[in-house]
C-alpha positions in Angstrom: 8.7 -9.7 -20.9 11.3 -7.0 -21.2 12.9 -5.0 -18.4 10.9 -1.9 -19.3 7.6 -3.8 -18.9 8.8 -5.2 -15.6 9.7 -1.7 -14.3 6.3 -0.4 -15.3 4.7 -3.2 -13.4 6.8 -2.3 -10.4 5.8 1.4 -10.5 2.2 0.6 -11.1 2.1 -1.8 -8.1 3.7 0.7 -5.8 1.5 3.8 -6.5 -1.2 2.8 -4.1 1.4 2.0 -1.4 2.9 5.5 -2.0 -0.5 7.2 -1.4 -1.1 5.2 1.7 2.5 6.1 2.9 1.7 9.8 2.5 -1.3 9.3 4.8 0.9 7.3 7.3 3.6 10.0 7.2 1.1 12.8 7.8 -0.2 11.0 10.9 3.2 10.7 12.4 5.0 13.4 14.4 8.0 14.4 12.4 9.1 10.9 11.1 12.8 10.5 10.6 14.3 9.1 7.4 15.1 5.8 9.3 11.4 5.4 10.1 10.4 6.1 6.5 13.0 3.6 5.4 11.6 1.0 7.9 8.1 1.5 6.5 9.5 1.3 3.0 11.2 -2.0 3.8 8.0 -3.5 5.4 5.8 -2.4 2.5 8.5 -3.5 -0.1 8.9 -7.0 1.4 5.2 -7.5 1.5 4.7 -6.1 -2.0 7.5 -8.4 -3.3 6.1 -11.5 -1.6 2.5 -11.2 -2.8 3.1 -11.7 -6.5 5.2 -14.7 -5.7 2.3 -16.2 -3.7 0.0 -15.4 -6.6 2.4 -16.9 -9.1 2.6 -20.1 -6.9 -1.2 -20.3 -6.8 -1.2 -20.3 -10.5 -4.0 -21.0 -12.8 -5.9 -23.4 -10.5 -6.8 -20.6 -8.1 -6.8 -17.6 -10.4 -10.5 -17.2 -10.8 -11.0 -17.3 -7.0 -8.2 -14.8 -6.3 -9.3 -12.4 -9.0 -12.9 -12.8 -7.8 -12.1 -11.6 -4.3 -8.9 -9.6 -4.3 -10.6 -6.3 -4.8 -13.1 -6.9 -2.0 -10.3 -7.9 0.4 -8.3 -4.7 -0.5 -11.4 -2.6 -0.2 -12.2 -4.0 3.2 -8.7 -3.7 4.6 -8.0 -0.2 3.3 -11.5 1.0 4.1 -11.2 -0.2 7.8 -7.8 1.3 8.1 -9.0 4.6 6.6 -12.0 4.8 8.9 -9.7 4.2 11.8 -7.5 7.0 10.7 -10.5 9.3 10.2 -11.8 8.4 13.7 -8.4 9.2 15.2 -8.3 12.5 13.3 -11.7 13.6 14.6 -11.1 12.7 18.3 -10.6 15.7 20.4 -6.9 16.5 21.1 -6.5 16.6 24.9 -2.8 17.6 24.6 -1.6 14.6 26.5 -1.5 12.4 23.4 1.1 13.1 20.7 1.2 11.8 17.2 3.2 8.6 17.0 6.9 8.8 16.3 6.4 5.7 14.3 3.7 3.3 13.3 3.8 -0.2 14.7 4.9 -3.1 12.6 1.4 -4.7 12.4 -0.2 -1.4 11.4 2.3 -1.0 8.6 2.0 -4.7 7.6 -1.8 -4.5 7.4 -1.6 -1.4 5.3 1.1 -3.0 3.1 -1.0 -6.1 2.7 -4.1 -4.1 1.8 -2.2 -2.2 -0.9 -0.5 -5.4 -2.3 -3.5 -7.7 -2.8 -3.7 -6.6 -6.5 0.0 -7.6 -6.8 -1.1 -11.2 -5.9 -3.5 -11.2 -8.9 -0.7 -9.9 -11.1 1.5 -12.8 -9.9 -1.3 -15.2 -10.9 -1.4 -13.7 -14.4 2.4 -13.8 -14.7 2.2 -17.6 -14.2 0.5 -17.7 -17.6 3.3 -15.7 -19.2 6.2 -17.7 -18.0 7.6 -14.4 -16.6 10.8 -14.3 -14.5 8.8 -14.0 -11.2 12.0 -13.5 -9.0 13.0 -10.5 -11.1 9.5 -9.1 -11.2 9.0 -9.5 -7.5 12.4 -7.8 -6.7 11.5 -4.9 -9.0 8.1 -4.5 -7.4 9.6 -4.6 -3.9 12.3 -2.1 -4.7 9.9 0.3 -6.4 7.6 0.0 -3.4 10.5 0.6 -0.9 11.5 3.8 -2.7 7.9 5.1 -3.2 6.8 4.4 0.4 10.0 5.9 1.9 9.4 9.1 -0.2 5.7 9.0 0.7 6.3 8.9 4.4 8.8 11.9 4.1 6.3 13.8 2.0 3.6 13.0 4.5 5.8 14.5 7.2 5.7 17.9 5.5 2.0 17.7 4.9 1.4 16.5 8.5 3.3 19.5 9.9 1.3 21.9 7.8 -2.2 20.3 8.3 -2.0 18.8 11.8 -4.8 16.3 12.7 -6.7 17.2 9.5 -3.9 15.4 7.6 -4.8 12.1 9.4 -8.4 12.6 8.3 -7.2 13.3 4.7 -4.9 10.3 4.9 -7.8 8.1 6.0 -9.9 9.4 3.2 -7.1 8.7 0.7 -6.9 5.1 1.9 -10.6 4.6 1.5 -10.4 6.1 -1.9 -7.6 3.8 -2.9 -9.7 0.8 -1.7 -12.7 2.2 -3.6 -10.6 2.7 -6.7 -9.4 -0.9 -6.6 -12.9 -2.1 -6.2 -14.3 0.1 -9.0 -11.5 -0.9 -11.3 -12.2 -4.6 -10.8 -16.0 -4.4 -10.9 -16.0 -2.3 -14.1 -13.0 -3.7 -15.8 -11.4 -0.2 -16.0 -7.7 -0.2 -16.6 
């Protein structure tokens, strides 16, 4: 496996996290770069750990992981998306502001939901004798950059769209989960 292939894997594994980060950034009230970087670090670490876990599980558990990973991602992202939509449709009484930052557990749950497919990639890498440490580091770094950029882009979109941005962000998260589910059920690449 060459470095270009590893970079492509890193980019591919971070695109759904980027889309989720845009939704998270849109839901925040003017996130600062430090908050975007914090979210990027949380997502990046989770995204780097999951392929290693998958790689460690190896061939013995591969059929179980690949049989359920898409359902787990769909459920986690779907529930988070529905929660965001629910928050976006609640009347704004003026007393409640958009969060300055999302809590650790909210970011970690979203990061886990977008990284389940990376675990399945880790399982497949066990068959290829790939340098899992390098692959995991590249996936984590790509995710860090993409999520940080996504939060900052969401900041702009959130300022323009207000609470509608949270509804759109929730819908995006549901669509990501549905796309993961569709891809796995139909074998689409």
